[in-house]
N, C-alpha and C positions, 0 to 999 in steps of 0.2 A: 552757571547759566543766569542765575538771578543778579549776580554782579554785572555781567555783560548787559543784561536786559535794562538794569537801572542806569547804566552809563549810556546805553543807546538811546533811551528816552530823553537824556539830557542833551546828547550831541546831535540828534537828528533835527530838532528845530534850529539849532545853530547853522547847520549845513543849508537848511531851507532859507534861512535869512540871508546868507551869503549868496545863494542862488538868485534870490530876488534882487539883491543889491547889484549883483554883477550881470543881471539879465541872462542867466543861464537857464532858460525856460523852454519847455516843449510846447509848441503851439499845435493846435488841432488841424493839421493840414494833411492832405494826401490820404493814405490808407489808415491812419490812426484812428482808434476807437474813441478816445476821450474827446470830449467837446469843450473843455476849458483849459486855458493855458495853465501849465502846472510846472513849478520849479523842479529842476533836476538836482544832481549832486548828492542824491541819497546814498549812492555807492560810497562816497567819501566818508559819510557818517558810519556806515556799516563796516568799512575798512578800519577806521580809526578805533571804533569800539572793539573790534576783533583784535587789533594790534596792541592796544593798551591792556586789555584783559589777558592776552597771551604773554606779554612781557612781564606783567606783575606775577602771573601764576607759575611761569615756566622759566627754567634756564635756557640759554641761548644754544640749544641743540641744533644739529643740522636741519632737521625737518622744520623747526620753528623759523630759523633764518631763511630757509628756502621758500617756505610759503609766504612769509612777510615780505621778502625781496621781490619775488615773482608777482605777488599781489600788488605791490606798489607800482610796478611797471605797468601792469593790466589797468590799475585805476588811472594812471597818468595817461595812458593811451586813450582811455575812455573819455577823460576829460578833455583832451584835445579834440576827439571826435565830436564832442557835445558843443564845443566852442567854434571849431573850424570846419566841421563836416568833412572828415577825411574821405579820400577816394577809397572804394572797396579793397583794392589791392594794397594800399598803404595800411588800411585797417587790419587786414589779414596778416601783413608783415609784423605789425605791432603785436598781435596775438602770438605769432611765432617767437618774437623776441621776449615776451613775457614768459612763455613756456621754457625757453632756453636759459633765462636768468634764473628762474626757479629751480630748474634741474641742476645747474652748475652751483647754485648757492646751497643746495642741501637736500632738495626733494629727491634727487637721484633718478634712476631710470628703472623701467620694469625689468626685474632680473629673473623672474620666475613666473611661469604660467601653470595653473593648477591643471592636473589631469583629471577630467570629470568622471572617468570611468575606473579610477584606481581607488585604493583604500583611502580613508580619510587621513591616514598618516603618511601617505606618499608625498614626498617633496615636489612633485610635478616635473615640469621641463625647464631647464636652465635656459635663459635667453642670453646670448652674448651681447656685449655692450654695443656693437656696431649695428645690431638689430634692435636692441632695447631703446636706443636713443630715438630713431625715427617713430617707433611705436609709441613712446611716451609723448613726444611732441604732438603726434597726430591725435592721441587721446585727449591731451589737455586743450589743444586748439578745438577739437570736436566738442568738448564739453562747454568751452567759452561760447561757441556759436549756438549750442543747444539752449543755454541760458539766455543768450541775446534774442533768439527767435521766440523763447518762451515768454519774455518779458513784454507782453503786449496788452495786458489787462491788469488792473489794479489788484494787487496782492497775489498775483499768480506765481511769479518767479520766486519771490521771497519765501512764500509759504511752502511751495514744493522743495526749494533748496533747504529750508529749516528742517522739513521732515526727513530729507536724505541725510543731513548731518547727524540728526538723532539716531538714525539707523546705524550709521557708521560708529557712533559713540557706543551704542549697545553692543555691537560686535567686539569693539576694542576693549570694553570693560568686563568681558567674560572670556578670557583666554582658554578656559577648560572646554569651550565649545569646539575649539580646533583640535582637541586632544593632543596639545603640546605641553612641554614642561617649562618652557621659557616664560619669564614674567612679562607683563604688559608694560610698555613704556607709558609714562604718564602723559606725554604730549598727545598720544594717539586717542585718549579720552578728552582731555582739556581742550585741545584744538577744535574739534567739532562741536563741543558743548558750548564753548565761547561763541563760535559762529552762530550757533542756533539761538543763543540769548540775543545776539546783536540783530539777528533777522526778526525774531519775535517782537523786539522793540521797535524796529522799523515798520513792522506790520501795523502797529498802532496808528501810524501816520499815512500808511500806504493802502489801507483798506478802503474799498469803494465808498464814497468818492475820495480819491487819493488827494492828500495835500502836498505830496512830494513823491517823485519817482526816483527809481533806482538810477535811471540813466544808463548810458553805455558804460560808465565807470563801474557801476553796480553789477551790471550783468556780466561784464568781463571779468570782474573780480570773483563773483560767485562761480562762474564757470572754472576759472582757474583753481580756486580753492577746493571745489568738489573734485576736480580731476586730480589734484595734488594729494588731497586727504585720501583718496582711494588708493593711492600708490604707497604713501607712507604708513597706512594703517593696515591691520590684518585683514580687514574685509575685501580689500583689493577691488579689482575692477567689476567683478561679477555682480556685487551688490548694487553698485552705481548703475550698471547696465539694466538690471531687473527693475529697480524702483523707478528709474527714469526712461523706461522703454517707450512710453508714449511720446514724450517730447523728443527723444532721440530718433525715433522713426518719423516723427513729424518733420524734423530737420532733413532726414534722408529723402523723404518724399518731396519736400520743398525743392531740394536740389535737383532731383529728377524732373519734377514738373517744370521748373524754370528752364532747364537745359532743353527740354523737349520744345519749349516755345521760344528758343533762340535767345534767352535772357541769361545774364549772369546770376549764378547762384547766390551772390552776395547782395542782390537787389531785394527789396521788400515787396510784399503783396498782401491781400486780405484773404488768404486761402489757407491759413493755418487751422489746426484742429478746433481751436477755441472760436475762430471766425465761423466755422461751419456749425458749431453748436449754437452760437447766437442766431444763425440763419434758421435753425430748427425751431426757433422761438423761445429759447432758454434766456433767462435774465442774466446779466452780468454776474451777480452774486451766486446764482445757481450754478452757472457754468464753472466758476472758480471752485466752489465747494464740491462739485462732482469730480473735477480733475484732482482735487485734494483726496477725495474718498478713493479714487482709482489708484492713486500713488500710495495711499495708506494700505490699501489691500495688497498691492505688490509688495510693500515693505513687510507686511506680515507673512506673506509667502516666503520672502527671502530669509526671514528669521527662523522659519520652520524647515526649510528645505536644505539639502546638502547635495553637492556633487552632480550626479546624474539627474536627479529630480529637479534641481535648479535649472540645468541646461534644458531639459525637456520643457519645463515651464516657460522658460525664455523663448524657445523656438515657437511654441504653440501661441504664446502671446504675440510674438512678432507677426505670425501669420494672420492672426485674428485682426490685430490692429492694422496691419497693411491692407487687409481686404477691406476694413472699415473705411479707411482713408480713400481707397479707390472708388467705393460706392458713394461716399459723400462728395467726391470730385465729380463723378458722373452725374449725380443727381443735381449738383449746383450748375454744371455745364448745361444740362437740359433745361433747367429752370431760367438761367440767363438767356438761352437762345429763344425760348418761348416769350420772354419779356421783351426782347428785341424785336420779334416777329409781330407781337401785338402793338408795339410802338409804331413799327413800319406801317401796319394796316391802318392805324389811327391817323397818321399823317396823310 
């Protein structure tokens, strides 16, 4: 992780200088929170740091090749979107392509689903390939959109992703926690730890006020890598679901909200959970740190809970989070309606 951090500190300013030279810059227009034009291509620095660290430290096993290949496609599609502003359906097709490339190159598909009510030694339910493939594509694409939606504030997506990768590494480094006899594959620890180091280095430049953004290339790569790492590692999907339950449900609520208003779910708005927190009067830094703390608390729960307890915790948290989203939405709608009414009276 220290090696990846040092490399990331060197590569991130290089990516920033290229973004400035090529005018790949995010301007403060529309629904965006930032007020200063900021270079993009931060995702390129994160990917290169991760790729170099992985290639130096690991043999070219199937998981390594799969994550690097799929991640490369994700970064490439993200760069095209930053430069050309791809249409939403083209952007979605690119996400599916990145997922398929990663799966075919070595990530593989979900082959087993844990039985939450069985003993810890139970192998769970086998998933046939014809079903595992669409589940895996849906999972990876969903994670890519989760990170894309989360990347709306300085330091938020990178910090949350770094925390998630560290939790995945902790699970992979302690095979006895699963009560199994097979040895842990080295890449299941090195890959998430390398990504965590790259993200922590990027945070040095992305902390508010940010000097560089992840950009679509970064959010696409982070979503792909988190989705893939949760498949190739022992922690599987349950850990990512629990640690990222807030941003995942934020994406789900955004899809419902936009469809109810007749809009494409791929369009943007200023109604994500962090927007609502800012509307409550929290500062930028306080909002990010609070979301860090919530994800950290969820990570602690994930490391302490097993099977049924983890499932119950996820369901309860989903209900509480969903209810909170609805309350915030109703509150904001009433406030906006009152504001419009006062403006009309003033005229």
